[in-house]
PDB file of N, CA, C and O in Angstrom, chain B, residues numbered from 101:
ATOM      1  N   UNK B 101     -21.104  -5.947 -51.305  1.00  0.00           N
ATOM      2  CA  UNK B 101     -21.602  -6.814 -50.261  1.00  0.00           C
ATOM      3  C   UNK B 101     -20.464  -7.340 -49.401  1.00  0.00           C
ATOM      4  O   UNK B 101     -20.562  -7.335 -48.174  1.00  0.00           O
ATOM      5  N   UNK B 102     -19.390  -7.791 -50.029  1.00  0.00           N
ATOM      6  CA  UNK B 102     -18.252  -8.319 -49.279  1.00  0.00           C
ATOM      7  C   UNK B 102     -17.591  -7.245 -48.427  1.00  0.00           C
ATOM      8  O   UNK B 102     -17.091  -7.528 -47.339  1.00  0.00           O
ATOM      9  N   UNK B 103     -17.590  -6.003 -48.927  1.00  0.00           N
ATOM     10  CA  UNK B 103     -16.978  -4.918 -48.172  1.00  0.00           C
ATOM     11  C   UNK B 103     -17.756  -4.654 -46.883  1.00  0.00           C
ATOM     12  O   UNK B 103     -17.153  -4.429 -45.834  1.00  0.00           O
ATOM     13  N   UNK B 104     -19.094  -4.680 -46.953  1.00  0.00           N
ATOM     14  CA  UNK B 104     -19.903  -4.458 -45.758  1.00  0.00           C
ATOM     15  C   UNK B 104     -19.686  -5.566 -44.729  1.00  0.00           C
ATOM     16  O   UNK B 104     -19.586  -5.298 -43.532  1.00  0.00           O
ATOM     17  N   UNK B 105     -19.614  -6.790 -45.195  1.00  0.00           N
ATOM     18  CA  UNK B 105     -19.389  -7.920 -44.288  1.00  0.00           C
ATOM     19  C   UNK B 105     -18.022  -7.807 -43.637  1.00  0.00           C
ATOM     20  O   UNK B 105     -17.875  -8.049 -42.438  1.00  0.00           O
ATOM     21  N   UNK B 106     -17.022  -7.439 -44.429  1.00  0.00           N
ATOM     22  CA  UNK B 106     -15.664  -7.296 -43.904  1.00  0.00           C
ATOM     23  C   UNK B 106     -15.604  -6.177 -42.865  1.00  0.00           C
ATOM     24  O   UNK B 106     -15.005  -6.345 -41.802  1.00  0.00           O
ATOM     25  N   UNK B 107     -16.231  -5.023 -43.173  1.00  0.00           N
ATOM     26  CA  UNK B 107     -16.228  -3.909 -42.223  1.00  0.00           C
ATOM     27  C   UNK B 107     -16.932  -4.287 -40.920  1.00  0.00           C
ATOM     28  O   UNK B 107     -16.475  -3.943 -39.830  1.00  0.00           O
ATOM     29  N   UNK B 108     -18.045  -4.996 -41.053  1.00  0.00           N
ATOM     30  CA  UNK B 108     -18.778  -5.406 -39.849  1.00  0.00           C
ATOM     31  C   UNK B 108     -17.966  -6.410 -39.029  1.00  0.00           C
ATOM     32  O   UNK B 108     -17.945  -6.335 -37.801  1.00  0.00           O
ATOM     33  N   UNK B 109     -17.307  -7.335 -39.697  1.00  0.00           N
ATOM     34  CA  UNK B 109     -16.492  -8.333 -38.997  1.00  0.00           C
ATOM     35  C   UNK B 109     -15.321  -7.670 -38.287  1.00  0.00           C
ATOM     36  O   UNK B 109     -15.003  -8.018 -37.150  1.00  0.00           O
ATOM     37  N   UNK B 110     -14.684  -6.723 -38.949  1.00  0.00           N
ATOM     38  CA  UNK B 110     -13.560  -6.016 -38.332  1.00  0.00           C
ATOM     39  C   UNK B 110     -14.048  -5.221 -37.125  1.00  0.00           C
ATOM     40  O   UNK B 110     -13.382  -5.199 -36.090  1.00  0.00           O
ATOM     41  N   UNK B 111     -15.199  -4.571 -37.247  1.00  0.00           N
ATOM     42  CA  UNK B 111     -15.758  -3.823 -36.122  1.00  0.00           C
ATOM     43  C   UNK B 111     -16.093  -4.731 -34.952  1.00  0.00           C
ATOM     44  O   UNK B 111     -15.877  -4.365 -33.797  1.00  0.00           O
ATOM     45  N   UNK B 112     -16.619  -5.914 -35.246  1.00  0.00           N
ATOM     46  CA  UNK B 112     -16.955  -6.865 -34.196  1.00  0.00           C
ATOM     47  C   UNK B 112     -15.698  -7.372 -33.504  1.00  0.00           C
ATOM     48  O   UNK B 112     -15.667  -7.489 -32.279  1.00  0.00           O
ATOM     49  N   UNK B 113     -14.677  -7.668 -34.269  1.00  0.00           N
ATOM     50  CA  UNK B 113     -13.416  -8.145 -33.694  1.00  0.00           C
ATOM     51  C   UNK B 113     -12.773  -7.053 -32.852  1.00  0.00           C
ATOM     52  O   UNK B 113     -12.243  -7.333 -31.777  1.00  0.00           O
ATOM     53  N   UNK B 114     -12.812  -5.820 -33.323  1.00  0.00           N
ATOM     54  CA  UNK B 114     -12.232  -4.716 -32.559  1.00  0.00           C
ATOM     55  C   UNK B 114     -13.003  -4.499 -31.259  1.00  0.00           C
ATOM     56  O   UNK B 114     -12.401  -4.249 -30.215  1.00  0.00           O
ATOM     57  N   UNK B 115     -14.318  -4.591 -31.318  1.00  0.00           N
ATOM     58  CA  UNK B 115     -15.128  -4.456 -30.108  1.00  0.00           C
ATOM     59  C   UNK B 115     -14.837  -5.564 -29.115  1.00  0.00           C
ATOM     60  O   UNK B 115     -14.755  -5.323 -27.910  1.00  0.00           O
ATOM     61  N   UNK B 116     -14.681  -6.766 -29.617  1.00  0.00           N
ATOM     62  CA  UNK B 116     -14.347  -7.896 -28.752  1.00  0.00           C
ATOM     63  C   UNK B 116     -12.978  -7.697 -28.116  1.00  0.00           C
ATOM     64  O   UNK B 116     -12.791  -7.998 -26.937  1.00  0.00           O
ATOM     65  N   UNK B 117     -12.028  -7.196 -28.883  1.00  0.00           N
ATOM     66  CA  UNK B 117     -10.681  -6.955 -28.353  1.00  0.00           C
ATOM     67  C   UNK B 117     -10.721  -5.896 -27.252  1.00  0.00           C
ATOM     68  O   UNK B 117     -10.034  -6.026 -26.239  1.00  0.00           O
ATOM     69  N   UNK B 118     -11.529  -4.842 -27.451  1.00  0.00           N
ATOM     70  CA  UNK B 118     -11.658  -3.816 -26.402  1.00  0.00           C
ATOM     71  C   UNK B 118     -12.291  -4.398 -25.143  1.00  0.00           C
ATOM     72  O   UNK B 118     -11.873  -4.080 -24.030  1.00  0.00           O
ATOM     73  N   UNK B 119     -13.297  -5.251 -25.319  1.00  0.00           N
ATOM     74  CA  UNK B 119     -13.965  -5.881 -24.179  1.00  0.00           C
ATOM     75  C   UNK B 119     -12.999  -6.772 -23.404  1.00  0.00           C
ATOM     76  O   UNK B 119     -12.984  -6.749 -22.174  1.00  0.00           O
ATOM     77  N   UNK B 120     -12.189  -7.560 -24.123  1.00  0.00           N
ATOM     78  CA  UNK B 120     -11.213  -8.434 -23.469  1.00  0.00           C
ATOM     79  C   UNK B 120     -10.172  -7.599 -22.725  1.00  0.00           C
ATOM     80  O   UNK B 120      -9.769  -7.958 -21.619  1.00  0.00           O
ATOM     81  N   UNK B 121      -9.737  -6.496 -23.319  1.00  0.00           N
ATOM     82  CA  UNK B 121      -8.757  -5.634 -22.657  1.00  0.00           C
ATOM     83  C   UNK B 121      -9.337  -5.034 -21.381  1.00  0.00           C
ATOM     84  O   UNK B 121      -8.650  -4.976 -20.361  1.00  0.00           O
ATOM     85  N   UNK B 122     -10.594  -4.586 -21.425  1.00  0.00           N
ATOM     86  CA  UNK B 122     -11.248  -4.050 -20.226  1.00  0.00           C
ATOM     87  C   UNK B 122     -11.395  -5.118 -19.160  1.00  0.00           C
ATOM     88  O   UNK B 122     -11.193  -4.857 -17.974  1.00  0.00           O
ATOM     89  N   UNK B 123     -11.744  -6.307 -19.581  1.00  0.00           N
ATOM     90  CA  UNK B 123     -11.912  -7.414 -18.645  1.00  0.00           C
ATOM     91  C   UNK B 123     -10.590  -7.732 -17.954  1.00  0.00           C
ATOM     92  O   UNK B 123     -10.571  -8.002 -16.753  1.00  0.00           O
ATOM     93  N   UNK B 124      -9.489  -7.705 -18.694  1.00  0.00           N
ATOM     94  CA  UNK B 124      -8.178  -7.981 -18.117  1.00  0.00           C
ATOM     95  C   UNK B 124      -7.748  -6.934 -17.111  1.00  0.00           C
ATOM     96  O   UNK B 124      -7.071  -7.253 -16.133  1.00  0.00           O
ATOM     97  N   UNK B 125      -8.131  -5.689 -17.338  1.00  0.00           N
ATOM     98  CA  UNK B 125      -7.747  -4.622 -16.413  1.00  0.00           C
ATOM     99  C   UNK B 125      -8.565  -4.633 -15.132  1.00  0.00           C
ATOM    100  O   UNK B 125      -8.068  -4.226 -14.082  1.00  0.00           O
ATOM    101  N   UNK B 126      -9.785  -5.084 -15.197  1.00  0.00           N
ATOM    102  CA  UNK B 126     -10.658  -4.971 -14.034  1.00  0.00           C
ATOM    103  C   UNK B 126     -10.872  -6.287 -13.298  1.00  0.00           C
ATOM    104  O   UNK B 126     -11.636  -6.329 -12.334  1.00  0.00           O
ATOM    105  N   UNK B 127     -10.225  -7.351 -13.722  1.00  0.00           N
ATOM    106  CA  UNK B 127     -10.529  -8.649 -13.134  1.00  0.00           C
ATOM    107  C   UNK B 127      -9.834  -8.881 -11.793  1.00  0.00           C
ATOM    108  O   UNK B 127     -10.256  -9.764 -11.046  1.00  0.00           O
ATOM    109  N   UNK B 128      -8.798  -8.133 -11.462  1.00  0.00           N
ATOM    110  CA  UNK B 128      -8.064  -8.395 -10.226  1.00  0.00           C
ATOM    111  C   UNK B 128      -7.899  -7.101  -9.444  1.00  0.00           C
ATOM    112  O   UNK B 128      -6.805  -6.540  -9.381  1.00  0.00           O
ATOM    113  N   UNK B 129      -8.971  -6.638  -8.861  1.00  0.00           N
ATOM    114  CA  UNK B 129      -8.918  -5.376  -8.127  1.00  0.00           C
ATOM    115  C   UNK B 129      -8.728  -5.553  -6.635  1.00  0.00           C
ATOM    116  O   UNK B 129      -8.559  -4.559  -5.928  1.00  0.00           O
ATOM    117  N   UNK B 130      -8.748  -6.761  -6.130  1.00  0.00           N
ATOM    118  CA  UNK B 130      -8.585  -6.968  -4.703  1.00  0.00           C
ATOM    119  C   UNK B 130      -9.157  -8.298  -4.275  1.00  0.00           C
ATOM    120  O   UNK B 130      -9.583  -9.109  -5.097  1.00  0.00           O
ATOM    121  N   UNK B 131      -9.158  -8.503  -2.980  1.00  0.00           N
ATOM    122  CA  UNK B 131      -9.635  -9.776  -2.457  1.00  0.00           C
ATOM    123  C   UNK B 131     -11.147  -9.736  -2.263  1.00  0.00           C
ATOM    124  O   UNK B 131     -11.726  -8.690  -1.971  1.00  0.00           O
ATOM    125  N   UNK B 132     -11.765 -10.883  -2.429  1.00  0.00           N
ATOM    126  CA  UNK B 132     -13.186 -11.010  -2.151  1.00  0.00           C
ATOM    127  C   UNK B 132     -13.384 -11.348  -0.676  1.00  0.00           C
ATOM    128  O   UNK B 132     -12.417 -11.559   0.056  1.00  0.00           O
ATOM    129  N   UNK B 133     -14.612 -11.395  -0.260  1.00  0.00           N
ATOM    130  CA  UNK B 133     -14.914 -11.663   1.147  1.00  0.00           C
ATOM    131  C   UNK B 133     -14.394 -13.021   1.586  1.00  0.00           C
ATOM    132  O   UNK B 133     -13.874 -13.159   2.694  1.00  0.00           O
ATOM    133  N   UNK B 134     -14.528 -14.021   0.730  1.00  0.00           N
ATOM    134  CA  UNK B 134     -14.037 -15.353   1.102  1.00  0.00           C
ATOM    135  C   UNK B 134     -12.516 -15.368   1.223  1.00  0.00           C
ATOM    136  O   UNK B 134     -11.968 -16.070   2.072  1.00  0.00           O
ATOM    137  N   UNK B 135     -11.840 -14.605   0.388  1.00  0.00           N
ATOM    138  CA  UNK B 135     -10.380 -14.535   0.494  1.00  0.00           C
ATOM    139  C   UNK B 135      -9.963 -13.822   1.782  1.00  0.00           C
ATOM    140  O   UNK B 135      -8.975 -14.207   2.406  1.00  0.00           O
ATOM    141  N   UNK B 136     -10.701 -12.794   2.182  1.00  0.00           N
ATOM    142  CA  UNK B 136     -10.428 -12.148   3.464  1.00  0.00           C
ATOM    143  C   UNK B 136     -10.627 -13.128   4.613  1.00  0.00           C
ATOM    144  O   UNK B 136      -9.836 -13.150   5.556  1.00  0.00           O
ATOM    145  N   UNK B 137     -11.678 -13.939   4.538  1.00  0.00           N
ATOM    146  CA  UNK B 137     -11.955 -14.909   5.599  1.00  0.00           C
ATOM    147  C   UNK B 137     -10.833 -15.935   5.704  1.00  0.00           C
ATOM    148  O   UNK B 137     -10.376 -16.243   6.805  1.00  0.00           O
ATOM    149  N   UNK B 138     -10.389 -16.463   4.578  1.00  0.00           N
ATOM    150  CA  UNK B 138      -9.307 -17.450   4.589  1.00  0.00           C
ATOM    151  C   UNK B 138      -8.017 -16.812   5.090  1.00  0.00           C
ATOM    152  O   UNK B 138      -7.282 -17.429   5.861  1.00  0.00           O
ATOM    153  N   UNK B 139      -7.736 -15.596   4.666  1.00  0.00           N
ATOM    154  CA  UNK B 139      -6.540 -14.898   5.136  1.00  0.00           C
ATOM    155  C   UNK B 139      -6.573 -14.622   6.625  1.00  0.00           C
ATOM    156  O   UNK B 139      -5.550 -14.737   7.300  1.00  0.00           O
ATOM    157  N   UNK B 140      -7.732 -14.259   7.145  1.00  0.00           N
ATOM    158  CA  UNK B 140      -7.875 -14.004   8.578  1.00  0.00           C
ATOM    159  C   UNK B 140      -7.687 -15.278   9.387  1.00  0.00           C
ATOM    160  O   UNK B 140      -7.022 -15.266  10.423  1.00  0.00           O
ATOM    161  N   UNK B 141      -8.267 -16.373   8.919  1.00  0.00           N
ATOM    162  CA  UNK B 141      -8.108 -17.659   9.610  1.00  0.00           C
ATOM    163  C   UNK B 141      -6.647 -18.093   9.597  1.00  0.00           C
ATOM    164  O   UNK B 141      -6.138 -18.586  10.603  1.00  0.00           O
ATOM    165  N   UNK B 142      -5.969 -17.914   8.463  1.00  0.00           N
ATOM    166  CA  UNK B 142      -4.553 -18.288   8.377  1.00  0.00           C
ATOM    167  C   UNK B 142      -3.708 -17.429   9.315  1.00  0.00           C
ATOM    168  O   UNK B 142      -2.794 -17.940   9.962  1.00  0.00           O
ATOM    169  N   UNK B 143      -4.001 -16.139   9.395  1.00  0.00           N
ATOM    170  CA  UNK B 143      -3.250 -15.256  10.293  1.00  0.00           C
ATOM    171  C   UNK B 143      -3.473 -15.638  11.753  1.00  0.00           C
ATOM    172  O   UNK B 143      -2.537 -15.611  12.552  1.00  0.00           O
ATOM    173  N   UNK B 144      -4.700 -15.990  12.100  1.00  0.00           N
ATOM    174  CA  UNK B 144      -4.988 -16.415  13.478  1.00  0.00           C
ATOM    175  C   UNK B 144      -4.285 -17.723  13.812  1.00  0.00           C
ATOM    176  O   UNK B 144      -3.769 -17.889  14.917  1.00  0.00           O
ATOM    177  N   UNK B 145      -4.262 -18.647  12.867  1.00  0.00           N
ATOM    178  CA  UNK B 145      -3.570 -19.922  13.095  1.00  0.00           C
ATOM    179  C   UNK B 145      -2.074 -19.693  13.276  1.00  0.00           C
ATOM    180  O   UNK B 145      -1.454 -20.300  14.149  1.00  0.00           O
ATOM    181  N   UNK B 146      -1.494 -18.822  12.458  1.00  0.00           N
ATOM    182  CA  UNK B 146      -0.071 -18.508  12.586  1.00  0.00           C
ATOM    183  C   UNK B 146       0.217 -17.846  13.932  1.00  0.00           C
ATOM    184  O   UNK B 146       1.225 -18.147  14.572  1.00  0.00           O
ATOM    185  N   UNK B 147      -0.663 -16.948  14.360  1.00  0.00           N
ATOM    186  CA  UNK B 147      -0.479 -16.287  15.657  1.00  0.00           C
ATOM    187  C   UNK B 147      -0.548 -17.296  16.799  1.00  0.00           C
ATOM    188  O   UNK B 147       0.213 -17.191  17.761  1.00  0.00           O
ATOM    189  N   UNK B 148      -1.446 -18.265  16.704  1.00  0.00           N
ATOM    190  CA  UNK B 148      -1.564 -19.282  17.754  1.00  0.00           C
ATOM    191  C   UNK B 148      -0.308 -20.144  17.826  1.00  0.00           C
ATOM    192  O   UNK B 148       0.174 -20.454  18.916  1.00  0.00           O
ATOM    193  N   UNK B 149       0.218 -20.529  16.673  1.00  0.00           N
ATOM    194  CA  UNK B 149       1.447 -21.331  16.642  1.00  0.00           C
ATOM    195  C   UNK B 149       2.616 -20.520  17.187  1.00  0.00           C
ATOM    196  O   UNK B 149       3.417 -21.036  17.967  1.00  0.00           O
ATOM    197  N   UNK B 150       2.721 -19.272  16.790  1.00  0.00           N
ATOM    198  CA  UNK B 150       3.799 -18.412  17.274  1.00  0.00           C
ATOM    199  C   UNK B 150       3.704 -18.213  18.783  1.00  0.00           C
ATOM    200  O   UNK B 150       4.726 -18.212  19.469  1.00  0.00           O
ATOM    201  N   UNK B 151       2.510 -18.046  19.301  1.00  0.00           N
ATOM    202  CA  UNK B 151       2.309 -17.894  20.746  1.00  0.00           C
ATOM    203  C   UNK B 151       2.773 -19.140  21.497  1.00  0.00           C
ATOM    204  O   UNK B 151       3.434 -19.039  22.531  1.00  0.00           O
ATOM    205  N   UNK B 152       2.424 -20.314  20.972  1.00  0.00           N
ATOM    206  CA  UNK B 152       2.842 -21.569  21.615  1.00  0.00           C
ATOM    207  C   UNK B 152       4.362 -21.712  21.598  1.00  0.00           C
ATOM    208  O   UNK B 152       4.955 -22.154  22.582  1.00  0.00           O
ATOM    209  N   UNK B 153       4.990 -21.343  20.491  1.00  0.00           N
ATOM    210  CA  UNK B 153       6.447 -21.472  20.376  1.00  0.00           C
ATOM    211  C   UNK B 153       7.143 -20.507  21.322  1.00  0.00           C
ATOM    212  O   UNK B 153       8.082 -20.891  22.019  1.00  0.00           O
ATOM    213  N   UNK B 154       6.694 -19.266  21.352  1.00  0.00           N
ATOM    214  CA  UNK B 154       7.352 -18.261  22.189  1.00  0.00           C
ATOM    215  C   UNK B 154       7.166 -18.572  23.670  1.00  0.00           C
ATOM    216  O   UNK B 154       8.052 -18.275  24.471  1.00  0.00           O
ATOM    217  N   UNK B 155       6.052 -19.153  24.046  1.00  0.00           N
ATOM    218  CA  UNK B 155       5.804 -19.475  25.457  1.00  0.00           C
ATOM    219  C   UNK B 155       6.318 -20.846  25.862  1.00  0.00           C
ATOM    220  O   UNK B 155       6.081 -21.274  26.991  1.00  0.00           O
ATOM    221  N   UNK B 156       7.008 -21.539  24.984  1.00  0.00           N
ATOM    222  CA  UNK B 156       7.596 -22.826  25.366  1.00  0.00           C
ATOM    223  C   UNK B 156       8.818 -22.565  26.250  1.00  0.00           C
ATOM    224  O   UNK B 156       9.401 -21.482  26.205  1.00  0.00           O
ATOM    225  N   UNK B 157       9.198 -23.551  27.047  1.00  0.00           N
ATOM    226  CA  UNK B 157      10.278 -23.403  28.017  1.00  0.00           C
ATOM    227  C   UNK B 157      11.607 -22.954  27.436  1.00  0.00           C
ATOM    228  O   UNK B 157      12.149 -21.942  27.881  1.00  0.00           O
ATOM    229  N   UNK B 158      12.154 -23.670  26.452  1.00  0.00           N
ATOM    230  CA  UNK B 158      13.472 -23.288  25.928  1.00  0.00           C
ATOM    231  C   UNK B 158      13.496 -21.903  25.281  1.00  0.00           C
ATOM    232  O   UNK B 158      14.450 -21.148  25.468  1.00  0.00           O
ATOM    233  N   UNK B 159      12.471 -21.574  24.537  1.00  0.00           N
ATOM    234  CA  UNK B 159      12.447 -20.265  23.874  1.00  0.00           C
ATOM    235  C   UNK B 159      12.272 -19.159  24.903  1.00  0.00           C
ATOM    236  O   UNK B 159      12.905 -18.108  24.803  1.00  0.00           O
ATOM    237  N   UNK B 160      11.423 -19.389  25.880  1.00  0.00           N
ATOM    238  CA  UNK B 160      11.198 -18.387  26.917  1.00  0.00           C
ATOM    239  C   UNK B 160      12.471 -18.108  27.707  1.00  0.00           C
ATOM    240  O   UNK B 160      12.780 -16.952  27.996  1.00  0.00           O
ATOM    241  N   UNK B 161      13.215 -19.161  28.059  1.00  0.00           N
ATOM    242  CA  UNK B 161      14.463 -18.946  28.802  1.00  0.00           C
ATOM    243  C   UNK B 161      15.519 -18.281  27.927  1.00  0.00           C
ATOM    244  O   UNK B 161      16.302 -17.469  28.419  1.00  0.00           O
ATOM    245  N   UNK B 162      15.553 -18.609  26.648  1.00  0.00           N
ATOM    246  CA  UNK B 162      16.508 -17.960  25.744  1.00  0.00           C
ATOM    247  C   UNK B 162      16.192 -16.475  25.597  1.00  0.00           C
ATOM    248  O   UNK B 162      17.099 -15.643  25.609  1.00  0.00           O
ATOM    249  N   UNK B 163      14.925 -16.145  25.459  1.00  0.00           N
ATOM    250  CA  UNK B 163      14.544 -14.734  25.367  1.00  0.00           C
ATOM    251  C   UNK B 163      14.843 -13.991  26.666  1.00  0.00           C
ATOM    252  O   UNK B 163      15.292 -12.845  26.648  1.00  0.00           O
ATOM    253  N   UNK B 164      14.592 -14.650  27.780  1.00  0.00           N
ATOM    254  CA  UNK B 164      14.854 -14.026  29.075  1.00  0.00           C
ATOM    255  C   UNK B 164      16.343 -13.758  29.256  1.00  0.00           C
ATOM    256  O   UNK B 164      16.722 -12.682  29.716  1.00  0.00           O
ATOM    257  N   UNK B 165      17.189 -14.716  28.902  1.00  0.00           N
ATOM    258  CA  UNK B 165      18.632 -14.502  29.039  1.00  0.00           C
ATOM    259  C   UNK B 165      19.119 -13.433  28.064  1.00  0.00           C
ATOM    260  O   UNK B 165      20.048 -12.689  28.379  1.00  0.00           O
ATOM    261  N   UNK B 166      18.515 -13.348  26.908  1.00  0.00           N
ATOM    262  CA  UNK B 166      18.886 -12.318  25.938  1.00  0.00           C
ATOM    263  C   UNK B 166      18.551 -10.926  26.470  1.00  0.00           C
ATOM    264  O   UNK B 166      19.364 -10.008  26.364  1.00  0.00           O
ATOM    265  N   UNK B 167      17.374 -10.772  27.034  1.00  0.00           N
ATOM    266  CA  UNK B 167      16.968  -9.477  27.585  1.00  0.00           C
ATOM    267  C   UNK B 167      17.815  -9.127  28.803  1.00  0.00           C
ATOM    268  O   UNK B 167      18.234  -7.979  28.950  1.00  0.00           O
ATOM    269  N   UNK B 168      18.072 -10.087  29.670  1.00  0.00           N
ATOM    270  CA  UNK B 168      18.905  -9.825  30.847  1.00  0.00           C
ATOM    271  C   UNK B 168      20.319  -9.441  30.436  1.00  0.00           C
ATOM    272  O   UNK B 168      20.921  -8.553  31.040  1.00  0.00           O
ATOM    273  N   UNK B 169      20.851 -10.099  29.417  1.00  0.00           N
ATOM    274  CA  UNK B 169      22.183  -9.745  28.924  1.00  0.00           C
ATOM    275  C   UNK B 169      22.220  -8.341  28.349  1.00  0.00           C
ATOM    276  O   UNK B 169      23.204  -7.621  28.520  1.00  0.00           O
ATOM    277  N   UNK B 170      21.151  -7.948  27.670  1.00  0.00           N
ATOM    278  CA  UNK B 170      21.095  -6.602  27.105  1.00  0.00           C
ATOM    279  C   UNK B 170      20.972  -5.550  28.201  1.00  0.00           C
ATOM    280  O   UNK B 170      21.543  -4.466  28.089  1.00  0.00           O
ATOM    281  N   UNK B 171      20.232  -5.864  29.255  1.00  0.00           N
ATOM    282  CA  UNK B 171      20.063  -4.898  30.344  1.00  0.00           C
ATOM    283  C   UNK B 171      21.302  -4.792  31.228  1.00  0.00           C
ATOM    284  O   UNK B 171      21.539  -3.745  31.831  1.00  0.00           O
ATOM    285  N   UNK B 172      22.089  -5.851  31.312  1.00  0.00           N
ATOM    286  CA  UNK B 172      23.297  -5.847  32.135  1.00  0.00           C
ATOM    287  C   UNK B 172      24.540  -5.406  31.366  1.00  0.00           C
ATOM    288  O   UNK B 172      25.649  -5.496  31.893  1.00  0.00           O
ATOM    289  N   UNK B 173      24.380  -4.940  30.152  1.00  0.00           N
ATOM    290  CA  UNK B 173      25.531  -4.553  29.330  1.00  0.00           C
ATOM    291  C   UNK B 173      26.224  -3.335  29.936  1.00  0.00           C
ATOM    292  O   UNK B 173      25.578  -2.418  30.443  1.00  0.00           O
ATOM    293  N   UNK B 174      27.551  -3.351  29.871  1.00  0.00           N
ATOM    294  CA  UNK B 174      28.353  -2.247  30.392  1.00  0.00           C
ATOM    295  C   UNK B 174      28.626  -1.266  29.251  1.00  0.00           C
ATOM    296  O   UNK B 174      28.973  -1.664  28.139  1.00  0.00           O
ATOM    297  N   UNK B 175      28.462   0.005  29.546  1.00  0.00           N
ATOM    298  CA  UNK B 175      28.712   1.041  28.539  1.00  0.00           C
ATOM    299  C   UNK B 175      30.026   1.703  28.767  1.00  0.00           C
ATOM    300  O   UNK B 175      30.403   2.602  28.015  1.00  0.00           O
TER     301      UNK B 175
END
């Protein structure tokens, strides 16, 4: 009787271990729809901030002088 109980318990524990291992392998396969939405909103916000910074007066003049200096370079 004890041998049958032990064999059944070991089989149950082994099955549980296989289930946990499968769960660990398949739990992180990619982003969900809500994660895509949050990522898209964050990317748009970053793009808006970057656009404002690049179009500000000091940055725009610095970029313009950099490009003009590169175009006027002597070879």
